[in-house]
N, C-alpha and C positions, 0 to 999 in steps of 0.2 A: 504494499497502499504505499503510497505518496502519501496521504493524509489520512490522520484517525482523528476524527474531531468525535473524543468521549465513548467509541468504541470498544465492546469486550473481544479481545483476541484470545485466543486459549487453543491449546495444542495445533500450533502451525510451525512447520520449520521450513526452512530455504537449505538444503542437503547440498547444494553446489550452484555453480554459477558465478555470474558475475551482475555489479549494478555500476555502471558507468557513469557520472552525470562531467557535464562542462567542466572545465579548469581554467578555462579565458578569463581575462577580467580580475579584479577584489574581491569580487562578491557570489557568494554560489547562493544556492539553497542550503536545505538540509538533506541529508542523505542516510539513507542506515540500510545493512542489509535485508532486513525485515519492515521496516516503516520508517520512512522519511521524515515526517512530523507530525506528533502525536500529543493534540492537549485533552486530557483529562481521562476518564476510560480504566483498563488494565489491560495488561499484557503480562499471560501467567502457562508455566509450561509452553514454551518456545523456545525456537531456536534460528541459529542463521549459521552456514560457515561457507557461504559466499563472500565471493574478493568483492570489497567496496572502495571505489578509487573516485576523489571528486573534490571540491575547495570548500572550505571555510567551518558549516557544521556539519559534523561525519561519525558514525558509530559503526560500529560491526552491528548489533540489534536496531538499535533506533537512533538518527543525528539528531532532532534536537526532542524531547520532552518535556512538558509543561503541566503539571499535575496531576500525572500518569502512575498509578501501581503497576510497579514490574517485578513480578515473582516467580520464582523454576525456572528459573531460564538463562540460556548459555549461549557461546558465540565458537566458532572457528574463524578459518580462513586470515585473508591479508588487508590490513585500513592502511589503506592510502589516502593520505591529503594535503592539499598545501595552502601554508597560511590560515590554517584555524584550529577550530575547536573541535578535538577530534579524541576517542576515546573508541576500545578497543570490545564496551559496549554501546556506553552509550557516550555521545559528542557532547550535551549540552541537557544537564537535567536540573530542572527545579521544582523544589516539591513542596507547590503550590495546593492549598485543601485537606494538609495532611498527606499526600503522597509520599509513598519511597520506596528504595527498592530493596530487595530481601531477599537471600536463598539462591544468589545467583555466581556465575563465576565466567570472564573473558580468558578464551584460547584463543584470542586473533591476535598474530603481531602486526607490528600498530607500526606506519612511517609518515613519519608528520616532516618530511624533506627537510629539517632545521627550521623550518617559516617558524611567522610569531603566533599568540593564542592561548594557548594551553593543551599537554598532549598526558593523556594519561592512559595505562594498561588498562582500567576500568572506566574511567569516569574522565571526559576532557574536561568540562567545566561544572562545579556542581554550586548551586546559589540556592541556599538555604532560606527557604520563606516560608516557614514553621516550627513548631518546638517539635514535631513527630522527627528523631533518628530519619535521616535520610536515607545511607544506606546500611544494610547492616547483613551479617552473614553472609559473607561474596568474600571470593577472591580473583587476583587477576595471577595465569600463567603467559601473561601477553609479552612476548619481546619486544623489549621498546628498538628499535633500530635509531632513531634518533633523539634528539633531547626530549624529556619529559620524566612524570613520577610513575614506578613503575604499579602504580594501583589508581592515581588523581593528579589528575593535569593541577589546574585549580582549585581550590576548597576557599568558599569566599560565605559568609555570615553577615550579610552587611548592614543588616536592621536588630544583630543582635537576639535571635532568640535563645531561648533555650531549647537542652537536648544535644544532641551528640550529632557532627555533620556524618560520622563513620563510626563505627563499634561492628567489635567481635570480627574482626575483615583481617585479611593476606597479601604479602604480594610474593610469587616466588620465582617472578620472571629477569629476565637478563635487560639493564639498565645502562643505556651509554652514557645517559646525561651525568655530573657530579653531586653530590651528596643526597640524590632524591629518589632513593631509593624507594619511598611510597607515596610519596607528593611532590609534587615540585614550588609548589604556591599555597601556602596559609594566611589566609588572611581574618582582616574583622573581627576576633576572639571565636574564633570555629574550634571547636574544640572535638578531641578523637578518643575513643578509649578500646583498650585492647586491640590494639594497632600490631602488625609484624610484620616482619620482610625474611625472606633469605637471604642473608650476606656473602652465604658464595656464590648462589647463581646470579643473583642483582653485579656482582661485582664491587657494591656502594658497602660503604661503614655508616652511613648517617640515614634517616629514616626522611628528612626532609633540613633544610636550612633552620636554625633557631628552635629545633623540638624537642628540647630539651624539658618542657611543662607538659609532655604528653606523655603516655606511657606507650612506647615502640620500641617493641622485642626486636631484636636481631637474632637469628638462630642461623649456626654454621652447619650446612650441607647435613640436614635431620628431616628429610620429609615425613617422617612417620610421626613429626614433633605436630603436623598441621592437619595430623587423620589422627592420631587419638590424645586422648587428654594426657597427658602426663603432671599438667599441675593445675589447679581450680580456677588459676591466670592463662591457658591454655588459649587461642583464639576460638580455635571451635568449642570450646566447655560447655556451652548454650545452645548447640546445634542439634539438630534433629534428625539425630542418626538408625533414627526406625523408620521413618515412614519420607522423610524429605532425601534425606543424604543417603551413598554407599560409601561406607569408608573403605579403601584399598591401601592395605600397609604398603608401606615403599613409593605411594605414589601419592596422587592429589584425590581428597574427594570427587564424587561425581553423583549429581545427579539420579532419581533412583527414578 
């Protein structure tokens, strides 16, 4: 779908193919592997493994989402964008009307070609606009081919809403940028809780610049830590492995 206006999308999967949008000029449309622009409604139990190439706002599943709740979904394939807000899962997400993303993961490779904007393995630009936690119980295994954060590009809480921007989530992908294993930029007192990154896989030693105020844990070459709850603070301690997630010792969890 190019545009989803309040619709409910469930059990829809793009298993291959390509989405190519024009990359000429300064601006383009919102482009995603499943939905380009989503305003309200829900997306659940869905996925896209398409290769997506576009400009401006680009995501592996959804390009731009405003007020849409997205759950139990995932991505693969390659996401290539130019001078953009780009994410392996969603390019731009605004959680108006208490919408959120939960129990999802991004496996897309993300190449932002070192252009401007915000680039993340899971989310490009997170615009927190309610007190609901915006992203929870999710992870990124995306390979960030160009600069950006392993999980998030820009995390913004401009109006100072309560609640966490991201919690109980982690990043395990390789990141080429400096000191951005989890996030690239965090502004306006956006807070996060129980966030982790794989220091070995990412090649980075820091969650994001000036991250000392957050509980951001670096794990060194131990994939089982992200699946098995070794401590009460593990990122997956609150995940539902009975009906939502499948535990895969030695590799990342997948959705049942």
